[in-house]
C-alpha positions in Angstrom: 0.2 -0.1 -0.1 1.2 3.6 -0.8 1.7 6.1 2.1 -0.5 8.9 2.2 0.6 12.5 2.0 0.9 14.3 5.3 -2.1 16.5 5.1 -1.8 19.1 7.7 1.9 19.5 6.7 0.4 19.8 3.0 -2.1 22.3 4.0 1.1 23.8 6.4 3.6 24.5 3.2 0.1 25.5 1.0 -0.5 28.4 3.4 3.2 29.3 4.0 3.8 29.2 0.1 0.7 31.1 -0.6 0.7 34.0 2.3 4.8 34.3 1.4 3.6 36.0 -2.4 1.9 39.3 -1.1 4.7 39.6 1.5 7.9 39.0 -1.2 5.9 40.9 -3.6 4.8 44.3 -1.3 7.3 44.0 1.2 10.6 42.1 0.9 11.3 43.4 -2.6 11.4 46.9 -1.6 15.0 47.6 -1.2 15.9 46.2 -5.1 13.2 49.0 -5.9 14.5 52.7 -6.7 13.2 55.2 -4.3 9.9 56.5 -4.9 8.9 53.6 -7.2 6.7 52.0 -4.5 3.6 53.8 -3.4 4.0 55.3 -0.4 1.5 53.1 1.7 3.8 50.2 1.4 7.0 52.0 2.4 5.3 53.3 5.5 4.5 49.7 6.0 7.9 48.5 5.6 9.3 51.8 7.8 6.9 50.9 10.7 7.7 47.4 10.9 12.0 48.2 10.5 11.2 50.5 13.5 9.4 48.3 15.5 11.1 45.3 15.0 14.4 47.0 14.7 15.5 45.3 11.7 18.0 47.6 9.8 18.7 45.4 7.1 15.4 46.0 5.6 15.6 49.7 5.2 19.8 49.7 4.3 20.3 46.0 3.6 24.0 45.0 3.3 25.6 43.7 -0.1 25.0 40.2 1.0 21.4 40.6 2.4 20.8 42.4 -0.5 22.0 38.6 -2.7 19.9 37.4 -0.8 16.7 39.4 -1.6 17.7 39.0 -5.6 17.2 35.0 -4.6 13.9 35.6 -3.0 12.7 37.6 -6.1 13.8 35.2 -9.2 14.7 32.3 -8.0 11.7 31.9 -4.6 9.0 34.0 -6.4 8.2 32.1 -9.3 8.5 28.8 -7.5 5.9 30.2 -5.1 2.3 29.7 -6.8 3.8 26.5 -7.8 4.9 25.1 -4.7 1.5 26.5 -3.2 -0.7 24.5 -5.9 1.3 21.4 -5.6 0.5 21.4 -1.7 -2.7 22.7 -2.0 -3.8 19.6 -4.6 -1.6 17.3 -2.5 0.0 14.3 -2.9 1.7 15.9 -5.8 5.1 13.8 -6.1 7.0 15.6 -8.6 7.4 18.9 -6.1 9.8 16.7 -4.2 13.0 17.5 -6.0 12.2 21.5 -6.1 10.9 21.3 -2.7 14.5 20.4 -1.7 16.2 22.5 -3.6 13.8 25.6 -2.0 14.3 24.5 1.4 17.7 23.7 1.4 18.7 27.2 -0.2 16.5 28.7 2.1 17.5 27.4 5.4 21.6 28.5 4.0 20.5 32.2 3.8 18.4 32.0 7.3 21.5 30.6 8.9 23.6 33.7 7.6 20.7 36.1 8.6 19.9 34.7 12.1 23.9 34.6 12.6 24.0 38.4 11.9 20.6 39.1 14.0 22.4 37.4 17.0 26.3 38.4 16.6 26.7 41.6 14.6 27.5 45.0 16.3 24.5 47.1 15.3 25.3 50.4 17.3 27.1 52.2 14.1 24.2 51.4 11.6 22.6 54.3 10.2 18.7 52.8 11.1 18.1 51.4 15.0 18.9 48.3 15.3 18.6 45.3 17.9 21.1 46.7 20.9 19.3 44.0 24.2 19.5 40.6 23.9 15.7 40.9 24.3 15.5 43.1 21.0 17.4 40.5 19.0 15.5 37.8 20.0 12.1 39.2 19.2 13.6 39.9 15.9 15.1 36.4 15.8 11.2 35.6 16.0 10.5 37.1 12.9 12.8 35.8 10.8 12.4 32.0 12.6 9.4 30.7 10.7 11.2 31.1 7.4 13.6 29.1 8.6 12.1 26.6 10.7 8.7 25.9 8.2 11.6 25.1 5.0 13.5 22.9 7.3 10.3 21.0 8.1 9.8 21.2 4.2 13.1 19.1 4.0 12.4 16.7 6.5 9.0 15.8 5.1 10.3 15.6 1.6 13.2 13.2 2.6 11.4 11.2 5.1 8.1 10.8 4.6 7.4 7.5 2.7 5.0 9.3 0.5 7.8 11.7 -1.1 10.6 9.4 -0.2 9.5 6.7 -3.0 8.8 8.3 -5.9 7.4 4.9 -7.9 8.6 4.4 -11.3 6.0 5.0 -13.8 4.7 1.7 -15.2 4.8 1.3 -19.3 1.9 0.6 -20.9 
């Protein structure tokens, strides 16, 4: 008997990828745009977020962070609707390899971001960065789901029997 797809996880992944589309398109890609292009409401929203959570990376991204935003724009964003479709439909084995590539890539970028949040000296940054451990942990908690859900995705693709054994197509 074939193993069933892990339904609650597939629903979580679908929600993750669906929600990521507007977040990426409206907020995350702003640092790549020339000043004055994004609507005022969206730049204000980003400004409020960056101030409230002390995230100077989104207002003045270091070059390495900007490189990750380019990856998000050109590699991840096109993948989001495809992945959302696969996990909403459920049981799509063809998503396994793309999901492994996606989750490995994203988890790797997140390790760099989380290390920066925890250990970087933000005292010289133009925009307010986290100073205390509590402020660092609050900002960390914003980014953490973008590490944990891809890791759960990776684990599911590698270990769940439904995805693990990709059956060979039977010749007619």
